[in-house]
C-alpha positions in Angstrom: 120.8 -19.2 -111.4 124.8 -20.3 -111.2 127.4 -17.7 -112.1 128.8 -19.5 -115.7 125.2 -20.0 -116.2 124.3 -16.0 -116.1 127.7 -15.7 -118.6 126.1 -17.2 -121.0 122.4 -15.8 -120.4 124.7 -12.6 -120.7 126.6 -12.9 -123.9 123.8 -14.7 -125.9 121.6 -11.9 -124.8 124.1 -9.3 -126.6 124.8 -11.5 -129.6 121.1 -11.5 -130.3 120.4 -7.8 -129.8 123.8 -7.1 -132.1 123.5 -9.9 -134.5 120.6 -10.4 -136.8 119.9 -6.5 -136.2 123.4 -5.3 -137.6 122.3 -8.5 -140.2 119.4 -7.0 -141.3 120.5 -3.4 -141.2 123.2 -4.4 -143.9 121.3 -6.9 -145.9 124.4 -9.1 -147.4 122.6 -11.0 -149.9 120.0 -8.4 -151.0 117.7 -11.1 -151.0 113.5 -10.4 -150.6 112.8 -11.1 -147.2 115.8 -11.2 -145.8 114.9 -10.5 -142.0 112.9 -13.8 -142.0 115.9 -15.7 -143.1 117.8 -13.8 -140.8 115.7 -14.3 -137.8 114.6 -18.3 -138.7 118.6 -18.6 -138.7 119.7 -17.2 -135.7 116.3 -18.4 -134.0 117.0 -22.0 -135.0 121.3 -21.5 -133.8 119.7 -20.8 -130.4 117.2 -23.6 -130.1 120.3 -25.4 -131.0 123.3 -23.9 -128.2 121.0 -23.4 -125.4 119.6 -26.9 -124.8 123.6 -28.3 -126.1 125.3 -25.5 -123.4 122.9 -26.7 -120.6 123.7 -30.1 -121.5 127.7 -30.0 -121.6 127.7 -27.6 -118.0 125.8 -30.4 -116.7 128.2 -32.9 -117.8 130.9 -31.2 -116.3 129.3 -30.8 -112.9 128.7 -34.3 -112.7 131.5 -36.1 -111.5 133.3 -39.6 -113.8 133.9 -39.3 -117.1 130.9 -40.8 -118.5 128.2 -38.7 -117.5 131.1 -36.2 -118.9 131.3 -38.1 -122.7 127.2 -38.1 -122.6 126.6 -34.7 -122.0 129.0 -33.8 -124.6 127.7 -36.5 -127.4 124.6 -35.6 -126.7 125.1 -32.1 -127.1 126.9 -32.8 -130.4 124.0 -35.3 -131.4 121.5 -32.0 -130.4 123.6 -29.9 -133.3 123.9 -32.1 -135.7 119.8 -33.4 -135.6 118.8 -29.1 -134.9 121.2 -28.5 -138.4 119.8 -31.0 -140.6 116.0 -30.4 -139.4 116.5 -26.1 -138.7 118.0 -26.3 -142.5 115.0 -28.5 -144.5 112.4 -27.0 -142.4 112.8 -23.9 -143.3 113.7 -25.2 -147.4 110.4 -27.6 -147.7 108.3 -25.0 -145.7 108.4 -21.7 -146.5 108.0 -20.9 -150.3 110.6 -19.2 -151.5 112.7 -18.7 -148.6 115.9 -16.5 -148.4 118.1 -19.6 -147.8 121.3 -17.0 -147.9 120.7 -15.1 -145.2 118.8 -18.1 -143.2 122.2 -20.1 -143.6 124.6 -17.2 -142.9 122.7 -16.0 -139.6 122.5 -19.8 -138.7 126.6 -20.5 -138.7 127.6 -17.5 -137.1 124.8 -18.2 -134.6 126.2 -21.4 -134.7 130.1 -20.0 -134.6 129.7 -17.2 -132.1 127.0 -18.7 -129.4 129.9 -22.0 -129.1 132.1 -19.6 -128.8 130.4 -18.3 -125.6 129.7 -21.6 -124.7 133.5 -22.8 -124.9 134.8 -19.7 -122.7 131.8 -19.6 -119.8 132.6 -23.7 -119.8 136.1 -23.4 -119.7 136.8 -20.5 -117.2 133.9 -22.4 -114.4 135.8 -25.2 -115.1 139.3 -24.2 -113.8 140.0 -24.4 -110.2 140.7 -21.3 -109.5 137.2 -20.5 -110.8 135.3 -22.2 -108.1 137.0 -20.5 -105.8 
């Protein structure tokens, strides 16, 4: 595991420990079973962002722009598919789903984990970071 992967893992673990716990304690919408929505939303965000990070970081390591473009486009397609599947799946498979809690946790995970991904990837791609 390289330094960038360790930074991404550390940021992901830290956010996973803080954000869902805080949301569960605050219960921002007061929905029944909001903890289920928060856990499912954050879990879906993790299922989307970890493979996306791996695709993008590995694409940056490959020479040539074609590999980079394939990695970035693959990551975008993965994000779209997971977003649609997770939202529809949770809404249709869970009886009386706490959708507000799910959507809040999912998009907080999406945004915060994307921030971590971009920080790590852009930092690793700078020439002074490689030395």
